[in-house]
N, C-alpha and C positions, 0 to 999 in steps of 0.2 A: 237774660231778660228779667225783670224784677217781676214776684209774683204777688197778689194779692189777696188776704183771708178776710172774708166778710165778718165783721162781728158775731155774726151767729151758725160761721162755722163751728162744727163739730169738736174741731182741734184747740177752738180757743172757749170750749166749756167745763165747766170744772168736774172733778171727777173723783172721788172717793178710792184712795190707795190705802188701804188696811186702815190706820189709825189717823191718816192724814188727807185731808180734803185739800187737794190739787187744785190751785183755781184757773188752770187749765192744762191741755194734754201734751202741750211740747215741753218734755224733759231736757236738762243738760247730761247729755253722757259724760258716764267717766272717760277721762282721759290723762294718761300720764304727761307731766309737764318736768318734771327734774329740776324741781327749783326749791329741793327742801334741802334743809341743812346738812352736815354731813353725819350728824346722829340722827339721822333721818326726823326731824323735828322740823314741822313744815314751816318755808320761809315767812318772814315777818310780811309778804306780799299777799300770800295766799288769803289773806280776809278780805283784802280788796278786791284781788280777783272775782272770787266767788261771790262778795255783794255786787259786786258789778252786774252779774248776772242772775241774780234774784227774781227777776220776773219769769224766770222757767218755772211752770207749773212745780217741778220739783227738779233738787238740783242733787246730783250722783258724783259724789266727792272722785278725784284720780283714787286707780288703786291703793291700798293702804296696808302696810304688812302687818300681822299681827305679833309678830316676834322678831326679834334679831335675826335668828336660823330661818325665818320667813321671806326676808328681803334680799336683795342683791342682784335682780334682774337687770337692773339699771341704776347710773350713779343717781345720787340724791333723790328717792324718791322716797315718800314718809311713812312713819310708821304708828301705830297706835298701841304703844306698849310699856311706856314709862309715864310717871308725873307732870314730867315735862312736856311730852308730844300731849297729852291729854290737856293740860293749861292751853295750850295753843290751839287746838282743837275747839276750845271752848271759846277762846276770842271769834275765830271762826264761825262757831255757829251766832254768837254774839250777832255781828255784822251781819249773817243773812238773813238772821229773826229782825233786826233792827231796818233792815230794806223791804220785810215783808215777805219774804223769802221762807223755804222750806229746805231741809237738806238730809239726805243720808249719807254715810260714809261708809265708801266699798272697802270689803275687806278682803285680803288675801294671802294664800302661802303663794310662793312662787316655784318651787317644785323644782324640777332639772330646768328651769331658764336661770337659776341662780349661777354665779361664777363667783368663787372665792376671791378673787382679784377687788371684787366689787363689795359683797358682803362681808365678808372676812369670814367666812362659815364653809362649814361642809356642804357641796349640793346632794341632795337626797331627790327621789323619787319614787313611784309605786314598784319599778324594777330597773337593771342597769341597762338602759336604753338611753341612748345620749341624744339630745336634740341637735340635727346636723345643721345647724347655724355660728353664726358669730356674734360673741358678747363684746359690746364696747368698753372695754375695761379701762381703769387710770390710765394703764399704761400702751394701749393700744389694744386694737381689733384681737380676739383669742377664741379658740373653739371652746363651745363648753363642755364642759367635760362629761365623763359618763357617771352617772348620779348612783351615790349607793341606795340600794332597796331599802323603804323603810321596816323595820321588825314591826311586827304587830306587836306588841305590849309598847313602842315609841306611839302610834296612833291615836289612843285616847289623851294625849299630852298635846297633840295637835287641836284636835277638838274643842280643849281646854283653852287653847291660847285664843282660839275665835271666840268663844264664851266671854272670856276673858277682856278681848280687844271691842266686843259688842258693848260690853259693859260700859269701859269707859267711854265710847261715844256717846251714849244717853248720858250717862251722868255729865259728862260735858256739854249738854243741851242739844244735843243733835235729834231729830225726827226719827230716825234710825237709820238702818244698815243694810248695805247689799253685798250679800256672799257671793265672792266671785269665784264660779264654778267655769270657767269658759276661757277661751281662748290660749290653750297649750300650759296653764299652770296647774298647779299641784292636783288642785280638786277634777281639771278637767284629765289630767292625766290618768286620775282611777278610774272615769270612768269609760276609757277609751280601751278596746278589745285590741289597740294594737300596742300600746304603751303601757299596759297593764297586764305582765304575763305573771300573775302571782299567783299561787295556789292554796292560800288563806282563805279567811272569809272574806278579805278584800280583793278577791279577785276570781275568773273563772266566768261564774254565770252572769247573766244582766243585775240582777239583785245587789250581788256581792260587787261589783264593780259599782255599783249607786249606792253603797252602804256608807264610803267616807260623808260625801256629801250630803246625805240625807242625815248622817249624825250629827253634823255640823249646824245644819239648819234645824235640826228638833233640840240641841243643847241651846243654840243661839235664841229661838223661838221660846225654850224653856225661861231662859234668863231675861229677857227683855220685853216677852210677848210677843206672837206672830204678827200683830197688827203693825209693829215696827221692823218687819222681816222682809227684804227681797232678795233676789234668787238670779243670778245671771247665767245662762248656760250658751254654748253655741254648737249644738249638733252639727257634725259633720264638717266643722269648720278646720281650716287648714293652717290657721296661724301659728306661728313658734314649730313649723315641721309636724302638727301634727295630722292623725289619720286615725280612722275608724272607718272598719269593713262592715262593721252594724250601725249605722246611724240611729237606730230608732230604739232598740230592744230596752238599753241600760237609763235610755231618758225615761220611757214608759216604767221601767220599774221604780225609779225615782219620784214620777209625778203620781203614779199609785200609792206611795209610800207617805208622801209629804203633804197629797191635797187635804185631809182631813185636819192637818193643822191651821187652814186657811190665812197663810200668808200673806203679806200685803200685795206682793205681785211677783211675778214670773218675766223674766227681764231677758226675750231671747235675739241671738246676732245669726238670723238665719233668712234665705232669701224666704218672703212672705207668700209668695206664690209656686213653692215647691210641694211636693206631698206630703214630706216630713214636717214642714210646717203645719199642715191641714192635721196631721195623724195628732200630734200634740197640743194642737190648740182644743182640738176636741176632749183630750182626758183632764182641760184644766179648768175651773171654773171660776176662779179670781181673776181678777185684772191681769193684761197679759201687755207687757211694754214692748216695743219692738226698736232696735239697734237700727236707726234709721237713716245712718250714713249711706251715701249712693242711692235715695231713696228720694225722689221729688215730693214738695209738696201737696200737690194735686194728688198724686196716687196715695201718701198719708191720709188726705183727706178723704179719699174714699174710703181705705180701711177701716178709718174712724167710723164711717157713714155706716159701713156695713155691720159694724160690729165685733170685726174681725180683730181689731186692737183697742186697748184704753186709752195708750199714749203712746207716744213716739220720742224716743230718745238721740239726741242729735248733739253730733259732734262737734266737727270744724267749723260748720255754719254760727255755732254758739261763741266758740272759741275766738271768732272772728269778730263779730257781732255782740257786744253785749245786752245791746238794744234789740235783738234778732225778733222779739214779738211785737215790739212797736214799730217795727220796718215791715215785718209781714202785714200788718193791719194798714199803713199807708202805701204798700207797694211799693217802697224804696229800693233803690240795688243795695246790695249787700258787699262790705266789703270781702277781699279776698283774703284767704290766711296764707301767713308766709310760712312756709315749711320750714326754712334756716332758719326761724326761732322757736319751732313746737318746744325743743328741748335745751333750748341755751338759758344759759343762768340771766338772772336781770329783770327787768321790767320791761325791756324792747319784746313785743310780741308776746306779752302776757298781760299787763295793765294798761296798755297805751293803744288799744284799737280802738280809734273815733267813732262814736255816739251820734246820732243825728245831731243832738243837741250841743256836741263839739264842734259840730261844722257849721252851725249857724251863729255859734258865737264871732264876734268881730274880732279880726287878728291884729296883734299889736304892730305898729310901725316899726 
């Protein structure tokens, strides 16, 4: 059944997100699409893909590696650590801005989710604890290896990689960056009391487990300005074989440390009716963005009305409907996403989802 948003809906009202004024509160969530070139340069189709969705209040890009060593969880995912990468991201930024859009690049290090057969580099993590899942390598499915624990003296280099990639993003014309500290990747691995068994300053106490994410946020905010920085977290999330016995304490420590920076937003993937959401929401004075896949628009509208969220990041529904905002205003039916083409190369399932305007065009004989 189609859902209609009234023009005066809270989801369609502008919201200030750090230095960026978003024209509405329905954002494009970051979505891995596996269409980058082999050297991690975004594809020639990426500018069109993102520009098609420029009506989003804010576009958050697919996860983008901050270094070659940070890549390798999936084939053909992009990076932002060479001049060639930066030039292609500049083309994407220009296309989105020409379509009156706004865009942040999501930055990640895949940590123990990396496989040497994909990234060509050693798999690392906070501790020698493997994710018990299978990687889809070029030569077929393979179990993820046990990661090498990062040495304490290596961690400053990872923080520097995030800083440098953020600099490149802004120099390419992007409005900001989102730091990916969720879904089982490196920063999330450090936050977890299950995957992080370290006994140095990056392990043990909640504050120590939060230290790496906090240092990355602080470094990036120092480099490009706090108003251009978002952070994504997923407390208690089980993606990528993640577990957390204590789902709150490290995140409380993290938010206490970074709140004075006043970054642009906090992006959470969590049940908005949970006690964990309530506990963390109470600690966060700045805009909060809810990752909204699986939540219907009626509920999202209520959360926005109550002030529980500043915006909702929508994934698959925006993937399949480049004109999602228009469809919601008109109460039009939504295209269904084609799961078979989520990670397939080429334009099919990427830039060929029809808009309402396409459907209205006369068909040739």
